[in-house]
All heavy atoms as a GROMACS GRO file, in nm:
protein
  540
    1MET      N    1  -1.222   1.748   5.706
    1MET     CA    2  -1.352   1.705   5.659
    1MET      C    3  -1.351   1.696   5.509
    1MET      O    4  -1.455   1.694   5.444
    1MET     CB    5  -1.454   1.808   5.704
    1MET     CG    6  -1.593   1.760   5.706
    1MET     SD    7  -1.631   1.642   5.834
    1MET     CE    8  -1.540   1.697   5.972
    2SER      N    9  -1.237   1.685   5.449
    2SER     CA   10  -1.227   1.686   5.304
    2SER      C   11  -1.266   1.553   5.241
    2SER      O   12  -1.274   1.543   5.120
    2SER     CB   13  -1.085   1.721   5.263
    2SER     OG   14  -0.995   1.630   5.319
    3ASP      N   15  -1.297   1.451   5.319
    3ASP     CA   16  -1.333   1.324   5.260
    3ASP      C   17  -1.480   1.319   5.212
    3ASP      O   18  -1.521   1.222   5.152
    3ASP     CB   19  -1.303   1.208   5.356
    3ASP     CG   20  -1.381   1.221   5.488
    3ASP    OD1   21  -1.461   1.312   5.501
    3ASP    OD2   22  -1.355   1.138   5.575
    4GLY      N   23  -1.555   1.422   5.241
    4GLY     CA   24  -1.692   1.430   5.192
    4GLY      C   25  -1.793   1.354   5.276
    4GLY      O   26  -1.912   1.357   5.247
    5ASP      N   27  -1.750   1.284   5.379
    5ASP     CA   28  -1.842   1.210   5.464
    5ASP      C   29  -1.902   1.300   5.571
    5ASP      O   30  -1.833   1.388   5.624
    5ASP     CB   31  -1.772   1.092   5.533
    5ASP     CG   32  -1.731   0.985   5.434
    5ASP    OD1   33  -1.794   0.978   5.327
    5ASP    OD2   34  -1.636   0.911   5.463
    6TYR      N   35  -2.027   1.276   5.600
    6TYR     CA   36  -2.091   1.348   5.711
    6TYR      C   37  -2.026   1.302   5.840
    6TYR      O   38  -2.011   1.182   5.866
    6TYR     CB   39  -2.241   1.317   5.714
    6TYR     CG   40  -2.314   1.395   5.817
    6TYR    CD1   41  -2.349   1.527   5.793
    6TYR    CD2   42  -2.346   1.339   5.939
    6TYR    CE1   43  -2.416   1.601   5.888
    6TYR    CE2   44  -2.412   1.412   6.036
    6TYR     CZ   45  -2.448   1.542   6.010
    6TYR     OH   46  -2.510   1.616   6.104
    7PRO      N   47  -1.984   1.398   5.926
    7PRO     CA   48  -1.917   1.358   6.050
    7PRO      C   49  -2.013   1.288   6.144
    7PRO      O   50  -2.111   1.344   6.187
    7PRO     CB   51  -1.871   1.492   6.108
    7PRO     CG   52  -1.959   1.594   6.047
    7PRO     CD   53  -1.998   1.542   5.913
    8LYS      N   54  -1.982   1.164   6.176
    8LYS     CA   55  -2.070   1.084   6.261
    8LYS      C   56  -2.033   1.096   6.409
    8LYS      O   57  -2.112   1.073   6.496
    8LYS     CB   58  -2.067   0.940   6.216
    8LYS     CG   59  -2.128   0.921   6.080
    8LYS     CD   60  -2.114   0.777   6.034
    8LYS     CE   61  -2.178   0.752   5.900
    8LYS     NZ   62  -2.131   0.834   5.792
    9ALA      N   63  -1.908   1.131   6.435
    9ALA     CA   64  -1.860   1.144   6.573
    9ALA      C   65  -1.759   1.255   6.579
    9ALA      O   66  -1.695   1.286   6.481
    9ALA     CB   67  -1.798   1.013   6.618
   10PRO      N   68  -1.744   1.315   6.696
   10PRO     CA   69  -1.642   1.419   6.710
   10PRO      C   70  -1.503   1.359   6.698
   10PRO      O   71  -1.486   1.238   6.718
   10PRO     CB   72  -1.666   1.476   6.849
   10PRO     CG   73  -1.740   1.370   6.923
   10PRO     CD   74  -1.818   1.294   6.820
   11PRO      N   75  -1.405   1.437   6.666
   11PRO     CA   76  -1.268   1.385   6.660
   11PRO      C   77  -1.229   1.320   6.794
   11PRO      O   78  -1.271   1.365   6.900
   11PRO     CB   79  -1.182   1.510   6.634
   11PRO     CG   80  -1.275   1.608   6.572
   11PRO     CD   81  -1.409   1.580   6.634
   12SER      N   82  -1.152   1.215   6.786
   12SER     CA   83  -1.117   1.140   6.906
   12SER      C   84  -1.029   1.216   7.002
   12SER      O   85  -1.022   1.183   7.121
   12SER     CB   86  -1.047   1.008   6.867
   12SER     OG   87  -0.929   1.037   6.794
   13ASP      N   88  -0.961   1.323   6.953
   13ASP     CA   89  -0.873   1.398   7.042
   13ASP      C   90  -0.942   1.517   7.107
   13ASP      O   91  -0.877   1.601   7.168
   13ASP     CB   92  -0.749   1.444   6.964
   13ASP     CG   93  -0.782   1.523   6.839
   13ASP    OD1   94  -0.899   1.523   6.798
   13ASP    OD2   95  -0.690   1.583   6.781
   14ILE      N   96  -1.073   1.526   7.100
   14ILE     CA   97  -1.150   1.630   7.164
   14ILE      C   98  -1.203   1.580   7.298
   14ILE      O   99  -1.262   1.471   7.303
   14ILE     CB  100  -1.270   1.673   7.076
   14ILE    CG1  101  -1.225   1.725   6.941
   14ILE    CG2  102  -1.358   1.776   7.147
   14ILE    CD1  103  -1.163   1.861   6.940
   15PRO      N  104  -1.181   1.655   7.406
   15PRO     CA  105  -1.234   1.612   7.536
   15PRO      C  106  -1.387   1.596   7.532
   15PRO      O  107  -1.452   1.674   7.462
   15PRO     CB  108  -1.191   1.724   7.633
   15PRO     CG  109  -1.077   1.793   7.564
   15PRO     CD  110  -1.103   1.778   7.418
   16PRO      N  111  -1.440   1.501   7.605
   16PRO     CA  112  -1.586   1.476   7.602
   16PRO      C  113  -1.674   1.598   7.628
   16PRO      O  114  -1.780   1.610   7.566
   16PRO     CB  115  -1.606   1.369   7.708
   16PRO     CG  116  -1.474   1.298   7.716
   16PRO     CD  117  -1.370   1.403   7.688
   17LYS      N  118  -1.631   1.688   7.715
   17LYS     CA  119  -1.715   1.802   7.747
   17LYS      C  120  -1.729   1.898   7.627
   17LYS      O  121  -1.817   1.984   7.625
   17LYS     CB  122  -1.663   1.879   7.868
   17LYS     CG  123  -1.534   1.952   7.848
   17LYS     CD  124  -1.494   2.025   7.975
   17LYS     CE  125  -1.366   2.105   7.957
   17LYS     NZ  126  -1.332   2.179   8.076
   18HIS      N  127  -1.647   1.883   7.525
   18HIS     CA  128  -1.653   1.971   7.406
   18HIS      C  129  -1.708   1.898   7.282
   18HIS      O  130  -1.705   1.953   7.173
   18HIS     CB  131  -1.515   2.026   7.373
   18HIS     CG  132  -1.458   2.113   7.479
   18HIS    ND1  133  -1.521   2.228   7.523
   18HIS    CD2  134  -1.344   2.103   7.551
   18HIS    CE1  135  -1.446   2.284   7.619
   18HIS    NE2  136  -1.339   2.209   7.637
   19HIS      N  137  -1.757   1.777   7.301
   19HIS     CA  138  -1.804   1.697   7.187
   19HIS      C  139  -1.916   1.767   7.109
   19HIS      O  140  -1.916   1.766   6.984
   19HIS     CB  141  -1.848   1.559   7.230
   19HIS     CG  142  -1.734   1.465   7.250
   19HIS    ND1  143  -1.754   1.333   7.285
   19HIS    CD2  144  -1.599   1.482   7.242
   19HIS    CE1  145  -1.637   1.274   7.293
   19HIS    NE2  146  -1.542   1.361   7.271
   20ASP      N  147  -2.013   1.826   7.180
   20ASP     CA  148  -2.125   1.890   7.109
   20ASP      C  149  -2.075   2.003   7.020
   20ASP      O  150  -2.116   2.017   6.903
   20ASP     CB  151  -2.229   1.941   7.208
   20ASP     CG  152  -2.308   1.829   7.273
   20ASP    OD1  153  -2.309   1.715   7.219
   20ASP    OD2  154  -2.367   1.853   7.381
   21ARG      N  155  -1.992   2.090   7.075
   21ARG     CA  156  -1.941   2.203   6.998
   21ARG      C  157  -1.851   2.153   6.883
   21ARG      O  158  -1.856   2.208   6.772
   21ARG     CB  159  -1.863   2.301   7.089
   21ARG     CG  160  -1.812   2.421   7.014
   21ARG     CD  161  -1.923   2.502   6.953
   21ARG     NE  162  -1.869   2.613   6.873
   21ARG     CZ  163  -1.925   2.663   6.765
   21ARG    NH1  164  -2.042   2.615   6.724
   21ARG    NH2  165  -1.870   2.760   6.697
   22ALA      N  166  -1.774   2.050   6.905
   22ALA     CA  167  -1.688   1.999   6.801
   22ALA      C  168  -1.773   1.944   6.684
   22ALA      O  169  -1.739   1.968   6.569
   22ALA     CB  170  -1.600   1.885   6.856
   23ARG      N  171  -1.883   1.880   6.715
   23ARG     CA  172  -1.969   1.831   6.608
   23ARG      C  173  -2.031   1.946   6.531
   23ARG      O  174  -2.040   1.939   6.409
   23ARG     CB  175  -2.082   1.744   6.667
   23ARG     CG  176  -2.035   1.613   6.723
   23ARG     CD  177  -2.045   1.499   6.624
   23ARG     NE  178  -2.184   1.477   6.585
   23ARG     CZ  179  -2.219   1.472   6.457
   23ARG    NH1  180  -2.134   1.484   6.363
   23ARG    NH2  181  -2.345   1.452   6.425
   24GLU      N  182  -2.073   2.049   6.602
   24GLU     CA  183  -2.127   2.167   6.536
   24GLU      C  184  -2.022   2.227   6.440
   24GLU      O  185  -2.055   2.262   6.325
   24GLU     CB  186  -2.169   2.273   6.636
   24GLU     CG  187  -2.290   2.239   6.718
   24GLU     CD  188  -2.316   2.338   6.829
   24GLU    OE1  189  -2.252   2.446   6.832
   24GLU    OE2  190  -2.401   2.310   6.914
   25LEU      N  191  -1.900   2.237   6.487
   25LEU     CA  192  -1.794   2.293   6.404
   25LEU      C  193  -1.766   2.204   6.284
   25LEU      O  194  -1.742   2.254   6.174
   25LEU     CB  195  -1.667   2.313   6.487
   25LEU     CG  196  -1.673   2.426   6.589
   25LEU    CD1  197  -1.554   2.417   6.684
   25LEU    CD2  198  -1.677   2.561   6.522
   26GLN      N  199  -1.769   2.074   6.302
   26GLN     CA  200  -1.744   1.982   6.190
   26GLN      C  201  -1.851   2.002   6.081
   26GLN      O  202  -1.819   2.004   5.962
   26GLN     CB  203  -1.748   1.837   6.238
   26GLN     CG  204  -1.628   1.794   6.315
   26GLN     CD  205  -1.640   1.650   6.358
   26GLN    OE1  206  -1.731   1.615   6.432
   26GLN    NE2  207  -1.549   1.567   6.311
   27VAL      N  208  -1.976   2.014   6.121
   27VAL     CA  209  -2.083   2.034   6.026
   27VAL      C  210  -2.066   2.170   5.956
   27VAL      O  211  -2.082   2.179   5.834
   27VAL     CB  212  -2.221   2.021   6.092
   27VAL    CG1  213  -2.332   2.060   5.997
   27VAL    CG2  214  -2.242   1.878   6.142
   28GLU      N  215  -2.036   2.274   6.035
   28GLU     CA  216  -2.016   2.404   5.975
   28GLU      C  217  -1.902   2.401   5.874
   28GLU      O  218  -1.910   2.461   5.765
   28GLU     CB  219  -1.985   2.510   6.084
   28GLU     CG  220  -2.107   2.544   6.168
   28GLU     CD  221  -2.075   2.640   6.280
   28GLU    OE1  222  -1.974   2.713   6.272
   28GLU    OE2  223  -2.153   2.645   6.375
   29LEU      N  224  -1.793   2.334   5.908
   29LEU     CA  225  -1.680   2.323   5.816
   29LEU      C  226  -1.720   2.251   5.688
   29LEU      O  227  -1.680   2.294   5.577
   29LEU     CB  228  -1.564   2.250   5.884
   29LEU     CG  229  -1.479   2.335   5.977
   29LEU    CD1  230  -1.390   2.248   6.062
   29LEU    CD2  231  -1.396   2.437   5.899
   30MET      N  232  -1.795   2.146   5.702
   30MET     CA  233  -1.837   2.071   5.583
   30MET      C  234  -1.922   2.161   5.489
   30MET      O  235  -1.899   2.165   5.368
   30MET     CB  236  -1.918   1.949   5.626
   30MET     CG  237  -1.955   1.858   5.512
   30MET     SD  238  -2.045   1.710   5.568
   30MET     CE  239  -2.192   1.783   5.635
   31VAL      N  240  -2.012   2.238   5.548
   31VAL     CA  241  -2.097   2.328   5.468
   31VAL      C  242  -2.014   2.441   5.407
   31VAL      O  243  -2.029   2.470   5.286
   31VAL     CB  244  -2.211   2.384   5.557
   31VAL    CG1  245  -2.285   2.497   5.485
   31VAL    CG2  246  -2.305   2.276   5.601
   32LEU      N  247  -1.925   2.500   5.483
   32LEU     CA  248  -1.842   2.609   5.431
   32LEU      C  249  -1.753   2.559   5.319
   32LEU      O  250  -1.735   2.631   5.218
   32LEU     CB  251  -1.760   2.671   5.544
   32LEU     CG  252  -1.838   2.755   5.643
   32LEU    CD1  253  -1.751   2.786   5.764
   32LEU    CD2  254  -1.889   2.884   5.580
   33GLU      N  255  -1.694   2.442   5.333
   33GLU     CA  256  -1.607   2.387   5.229
   33GLU      C  257  -1.686   2.362   5.101
   33GLU      O  258  -1.637   2.388   4.990
   33GLU     CB  259  -1.537   2.262   5.277
   33GLU     CG  260  -1.431   2.292   5.381
   33GLU     CD  261  -1.377   2.170   5.452
   33GLU    OE1  262  -1.427   2.058   5.428
   33GLU    OE2  263  -1.284   2.185   5.533
   34ALA      N  264  -1.808   2.314   5.114
   34ALA     CA  265  -1.894   2.292   4.996
   34ALA      C  266  -1.929   2.424   4.928
   34ALA      O  267  -1.927   2.435   4.806
   34ALA     CB  268  -2.018   2.217   5.036
   35ARG      N  269  -1.959   2.526   5.009
   35ARG     CA  270  -1.993   2.655   4.951
   35ARG      C  271  -1.873   2.722   4.886
   35ARG      O  272  -1.886   2.791   4.785
   35ARG     CB  273  -2.049   2.744   5.061
   35ARG     CG  274  -2.188   2.704   5.104
   35ARG     CD  275  -2.243   2.798   5.207
   35ARG     NE  276  -2.378   2.756   5.246
   35ARG     CZ  277  -2.445   2.807   5.346
   35ARG    NH1  278  -2.390   2.902   5.419
   35ARG    NH2  279  -2.564   2.766   5.374
   36LEU      N  280  -1.753   2.699   4.943
   36LEU     CA  281  -1.632   2.754   4.886
   36LEU      C  282  -1.612   2.704   4.744
   36LEU      O  283  -1.570   2.779   4.655
   36LEU     CB  284  -1.511   2.722   4.974
   36LEU     CG  285  -1.375   2.759   4.921
   36LEU    CD1  286  -1.364   2.911   4.906
   36LEU    CD2  287  -1.264   2.708   5.012
   37GLU      N  288  -1.639   2.576   4.722
   37GLU     CA  289  -1.621   2.517   4.591
   37GLU      C  290  -1.702   2.586   4.481
   37GLU      O  291  -1.657   2.597   4.370
   37GLU     CB  292  -1.654   2.368   4.592
   37GLU     CG  293  -1.558   2.283   4.671
   37GLU     CD  294  -1.598   2.138   4.675
   37GLU    OE1  295  -1.681   2.094   4.594
   37GLU    OE2  296  -1.544   2.067   4.762
   38SER      N  297  -1.819   2.636   4.516
   38SER     CA  298  -1.905   2.696   4.415
   38SER      C  299  -1.913   2.850   4.428
   38SER      O  300  -1.990   2.913   4.357
   38SER     CB  301  -2.046   2.637   4.424
   38SER     OG  302  -2.104   2.665   4.549
   39ALA      N  303  -1.836   2.906   4.518
   39ALA     CA  304  -1.842   3.053   4.542
   39ALA      C  305  -1.779   3.129   4.426
   39ALA      O  306  -1.686   3.081   4.361
   39ALA     CB  307  -1.770   3.087   4.672
   40ASN      N  308  -1.828   3.250   4.408
   40ASN     CA  309  -1.765   3.336   4.308
   40ASN      C  310  -1.639   3.397   4.369
   40ASN      O  311  -1.613   3.387   4.488
   40ASN     CB  312  -1.863   3.445   4.259
   40ASN     CG  313  -1.911   3.536   4.370
   40ASN    OD1  314  -1.837   3.569   4.462
   40ASN    ND2  315  -2.034   3.578   4.360
   41PHE      N  316  -1.561   3.459   4.285
   41PHE     CA  317  -1.432   3.509   4.328
   41PHE      C  318  -1.440   3.603   4.448
   41PHE      O  319  -1.360   3.596   4.540
   41PHE     CB  320  -1.364   3.584   4.209
   41PHE     CG  321  -1.229   3.639   4.243
   41PHE    CD1  322  -1.118   3.554   4.249
   41PHE    CD2  323  -1.215   3.773   4.272
   41PHE    CE1  324  -0.993   3.605   4.281
   41PHE    CE2  325  -1.090   3.826   4.305
   41PHE     CZ  326  -0.980   3.741   4.310
   42GLU      N  327  -1.539   3.690   4.449
   42GLU     CA  328  -1.552   3.788   4.556
   42GLU      C  329  -1.581   3.724   4.692
   42GLU      O  330  -1.544   3.776   4.795
   42GLU     CB  331  -1.662   3.891   4.524
   42GLU     CG  332  -1.629   3.981   4.408
   42GLU     CD  333  -1.661   3.918   4.273
   42GLU    OE1  334  -1.738   3.817   4.267
   42GLU    OE2  335  -1.609   3.968   4.172
   43ASP      N  336  -1.650   3.610   4.692
   43ASP     CA  337  -1.689   3.546   4.817
   43ASP      C  338  -1.589   3.443   4.868
   43ASP      O  339  -1.596   3.405   4.985
   43ASP     CB  340  -1.826   3.477   4.798
   43ASP     CG  341  -1.937   3.576   4.775
   43ASP    OD1  342  -1.923   3.691   4.816
   43ASP    OD2  343  -2.038   3.538   4.712
   44LYS      N  344  -1.498   3.400   4.785
   44LYS     CA  345  -1.407   3.292   4.824
   44LYS      C  346  -1.324   3.326   4.947
   44LYS      O  347  -1.308   3.243   5.037
   44LYS     CB  348  -1.317   3.253   4.708
   44LYS     CG  349  -1.387   3.170   4.607
   44LYS     CD  350  -1.296   3.108   4.506
   44LYS     CE  351  -1.380   3.026   4.411
   44LYS     NZ  352  -1.317   2.912   4.362
   45GLU      N  353  -1.273   3.449   4.956
   45GLU     CA  354  -1.191   3.485   5.072
   45GLU      C  355  -1.272   3.485   5.201
   45GLU      O  356  -1.224   3.444   5.306
   45GLU     CB  357  -1.123   3.619   5.050
   45GLU     CG  358  -1.025   3.654   5.161
   45GLU     CD  359  -0.919   3.546   5.186
   45GLU    OE1  360  -0.871   3.482   5.090
   45GLU    OE2  361  -0.885   3.521   5.304
   46ALA      N  362  -1.397   3.526   5.194
   46ALA     CA  363  -1.483   3.523   5.313
   46ALA      C  364  -1.506   3.380   5.361
   46ALA      O  365  -1.500   3.351   5.481
   46ALA     CB  366  -1.618   3.590   5.283
   47TYR      N  367  -1.526   3.288   5.268
   47TYR     CA  368  -1.542   3.147   5.304
   47TYR      C  369  -1.411   3.090   5.361
   47TYR      O  370  -1.413   3.017   5.460
   47TYR     CB  371  -1.590   3.063   5.186
   47TYR     CG  372  -1.737   3.080   5.158
   47TYR    CD1  373  -1.783   3.135   5.039
   47TYR    CD2  374  -1.833   3.045   5.252
   47TYR    CE1  375  -1.918   3.153   5.014
   47TYR    CE2  376  -1.966   3.059   5.228
   47TYR     CZ  377  -2.011   3.116   5.110
   47TYR     OH  378  -2.143   3.130   5.084
   48ARG      N  379  -1.300   3.126   5.301
   48ARG     CA  380  -1.171   3.077   5.352
   48ARG      C  381  -1.147   3.128   5.494
   48ARG      O  382  -1.100   3.053   5.580
   48ARG     CB  383  -1.056   3.124   5.261
   48ARG     CG  384  -1.050   3.050   5.131
   48ARG     CD  385  -0.926   3.090   5.054
   48ARG     NE  386  -0.931   3.035   4.919
   48ARG     CZ  387  -0.946   3.107   4.809
   48ARG    NH1  388  -0.956   3.237   4.813
   48ARG    NH2  389  -0.952   3.047   4.693
   49ARG      N  390  -1.181   3.253   5.519
   49ARG     CA  391  -1.164   3.311   5.653
   49ARG      C  392  -1.255   3.238   5.753
   49ARG      O  393  -1.212   3.202   5.865
   49ARG     CB  394  -1.194   3.462   5.649
   49ARG     CG  395  -1.168   3.531   5.779
   49ARG     CD  396  -1.182   3.684   5.772
   49ARG     NE  397  -1.290   3.732   5.688
   49ARG     CZ  398  -1.274   3.787   5.567
   49ARG    NH1  399  -1.156   3.797   5.513
   49ARG    NH2  400  -1.378   3.830   5.500
   50ALA      N  401  -1.378   3.213   5.715
   50ALA     CA  402  -1.473   3.143   5.804
   50ALA      C  403  -1.422   3.002   5.832
   50ALA      O  404  -1.431   2.954   5.947
   50ALA     CB  405  -1.613   3.141   5.742
   51ILE      N  406  -1.369   2.936   5.734
   51ILE     CA  407  -1.315   2.799   5.751
   51ILE      C  408  -1.196   2.805   5.846
   51ILE      O  409  -1.187   2.722   5.941
   51ILE     CB  410  -1.274   2.740   5.616
   51ILE    CG1  411  -1.401   2.705   5.535
   51ILE    CG2  412  -1.186   2.617   5.633
   51ILE    CD1  413  -1.373   2.670   5.390
   52ARG      N  414  -1.106   2.901   5.828
   52ARG     CA  415  -0.991   2.914   5.920
   52ARG      C  416  -1.037   2.937   6.062
   52ARG      O  417  -0.982   2.876   6.158
   52ARG     CB  418  -0.903   3.033   5.876
   52ARG     CG  419  -0.782   2.996   5.798
   52ARG     CD  420  -0.686   3.110   5.782
   52ARG     NE  421  -0.744   3.240   5.755
   52ARG     CZ  422  -0.775   3.288   5.634
   52ARG    NH1  423  -0.753   3.215   5.527
   52ARG    NH2  424  -0.827   3.408   5.619
   53GLU      N  425  -1.137   3.021   6.082
   53GLU     CA  426  -1.188   3.050   6.217
   53GLU      C  427  -1.245   2.922   6.281
   53GLU      O  428  -1.217   2.896   6.398
   53GLU     CB  429  -1.295   3.157   6.211
   53GLU     CG  430  -1.240   3.294   6.179
   53GLU     CD  431  -1.349   3.395   6.149
   53GLU    OE1  432  -1.471   3.360   6.153
   53GLU    OE2  433  -1.316   3.511   6.123
   54ARG      N  434  -1.321   2.845   6.208
   54ARG     CA  435  -1.377   2.721   6.264
   54ARG      C  436  -1.268   2.620   6.295
   54ARG      O  437  -1.271   2.554   6.398
   54ARG     CB  438  -1.477   2.657   6.167
   54ARG     CG  439  -1.610   2.723   6.133
   54ARG     CD  440  -1.660   2.827   6.223
   54ARG     NE  441  -1.788   2.880   6.185
   54ARG     CZ  442  -1.804   2.992   6.113
   54ARG    NH1  443  -1.702   3.061   6.069
   54ARG    NH2  444  -1.925   3.039   6.088
   55GLU      N  445  -1.170   2.609   6.205
   55GLU     CA  446  -1.058   2.517   6.229
   55GLU      C  447  -0.976   2.558   6.353
   55GLU      O  448  -0.937   2.471   6.432
   55GLU     CB  449  -0.966   2.510   6.107
   55GLU     CG  450  -1.030   2.436   5.989
   55GLU     CD  451  -0.949   2.445   5.861
   55GLU    OE1  452  -0.862   2.536   5.850
   55GLU    OE2  453  -0.972   2.362   5.774
   56GLU      N  454  -0.958   2.688   6.371
   56GLU     CA  455  -0.886   2.738   6.489
   56GLU      C  456  -0.961   2.705   6.615
   56GLU      O  457  -0.904   2.662   6.716
   56GLU     CB  458  -0.857   2.885   6.476
   56GLU     CG  459  -0.751   2.920   6.374
   56GLU     CD  460  -0.740   3.069   6.347
   56GLU    OE1  461  -0.815   3.150   6.411
   56GLU    OE2  462  -0.660   3.107   6.261
   57GLU      N  463  -1.092   2.726   6.613
   57GLU     CA  464  -1.174   2.697   6.731
   57GLU      C  465  -1.170   2.546   6.761
   57GLU      O  466  -1.161   2.507   6.878
   57GLU     CB  467  -1.317   2.742   6.712
   57GLU     CG  468  -1.401   2.723   6.837
   57GLU     CD  469  -1.544   2.774   6.827
   57GLU    OE1  470  -1.575   2.848   6.732
   57GLU    OE2  471  -1.621   2.741   6.916
   58LEU      N  472  -1.175   2.464   6.661
   58LEU     CA  473  -1.170   2.320   6.680
   58LEU      C  474  -1.034   2.281   6.740
   58LEU      O  475  -1.026   2.199   6.832
   58LEU     CB  476  -1.191   2.248   6.545
   58LEU     CG  477  -1.228   2.101   6.547
   58LEU    CD1  478  -1.351   2.076   6.633
   58LEU    CD2  479  -1.252   2.053   6.404
   59ASP      N  480  -0.925   2.342   6.692
   59ASP     CA  481  -0.793   2.319   6.752
   59ASP      C  482  -0.787   2.362   6.898
   59ASP      O  483  -0.723   2.295   6.980
   59ASP     CB  484  -0.684   2.391   6.670
   59ASP     CG  485  -0.658   2.325   6.536
   59ASP    OD1  486  -0.695   2.206   6.519
   59ASP    OD2  487  -0.601   2.393   6.449
   60GLU      N  488  -0.853   2.472   6.930
   60GLU     CA  489  -0.853   2.518   7.070
   60GLU      C  490  -0.926   2.420   7.159
   60GLU      O  491  -0.887   2.398   7.275
   60GLU     CB  492  -0.919   2.657   7.077
   60GLU     CG  493  -0.834   2.768   7.020
   60GLU     CD  494  -0.906   2.901   7.015
   60GLU    OE1  495  -1.018   2.913   7.073
   60GLU    OE2  496  -0.852   2.993   6.953
   61LEU      N  497  -1.033   2.358   7.109
   61LEU     CA  498  -1.105   2.260   7.188
   61LEU      C  499  -1.016   2.140   7.218
   61LEU      O  500  -1.032   2.075   7.321
   61LEU     CB  501  -1.230   2.212   7.113
   61LEU     CG  502  -1.342   2.314   7.094
   61LEU    CD1  503  -1.455   2.254   7.017
   61LEU    CD2  504  -1.389   2.371   7.226
   62ARG      N  505  -0.924   2.110   7.128
   62ARG     CA  506  -0.833   1.994   7.152
   62ARG      C  507  -0.741   2.018   7.271
   62ARG      O  508  -0.701   1.926   7.339
   62ARG     CB  509  -0.750   1.970   7.027
   62ARG     CG  510  -0.826   1.909   6.915
   62ARG     CD  511  -0.735   1.883   6.794
   62ARG     NE  512  -0.804   1.803   6.696
   62ARG     CZ  513  -0.865   1.854   6.589
   62ARG    NH1  514  -0.863   1.983   6.567
   62ARG    NH2  515  -0.928   1.775   6.504
   63THR      N  516  -0.703   2.143   7.293
   63THR     CA  517  -0.605   2.174   7.396
   63THR      C  518  -0.669   2.209   7.531
   63THR      O  519  -0.600   2.214   7.629
   63THR     CB  520  -0.514   2.290   7.352
   63THR    OG1  521  -0.593   2.407   7.326
   63THR    CG2  522  -0.437   2.254   7.227
   64GLU      N  523  -0.801   2.233   7.533
   64GLU     CA  524  -0.867   2.263   7.659
   64GLU      C  525  -0.895   2.135   7.738
   64GLU      O  526  -0.922   2.032   7.680
   64GLU     CB  527  -1.000   2.337   7.633
   64GLU     CG  528  -0.979   2.478   7.585
   64GLU     CD  529  -1.110   2.550   7.566
   64GLU    OE1  530  -1.215   2.503   7.617
   64GLU    OE2  531  -1.109   2.654   7.500
   65GLU      N  532  -0.886   2.146   7.864
   65GLU     CA  533  -0.913   2.029   7.951
   65GLU      C  534  -1.052   2.036   8.008
   65GLU      O  535  -1.117   2.117   8.038
   65GLU     CB  536  -0.812   2.027   8.064
   65GLU     CG  537  -0.675   1.998   8.016
   65GLU     CD  538  -0.653   1.854   7.968
   65GLU    OE1  539  -0.716   1.766   8.024
   65GLU    OE2  540  -0.577   1.835   7.877
   0.00000   0.00000   0.00000
């Protein structure tokens, strides 16, 4: 989501039954990445961890049938 565009559709490699959750994760990632840019030093690791968690969940949705 680093291109700065609002996600209009879920990733094409996500099964249709997970589209709603994938969109939620995309929006959460976009917000977290924006907050990371302006976070103070103490908060940056928390944002990085939250981003990693959302990315991992999105990857898991790709592999579920």
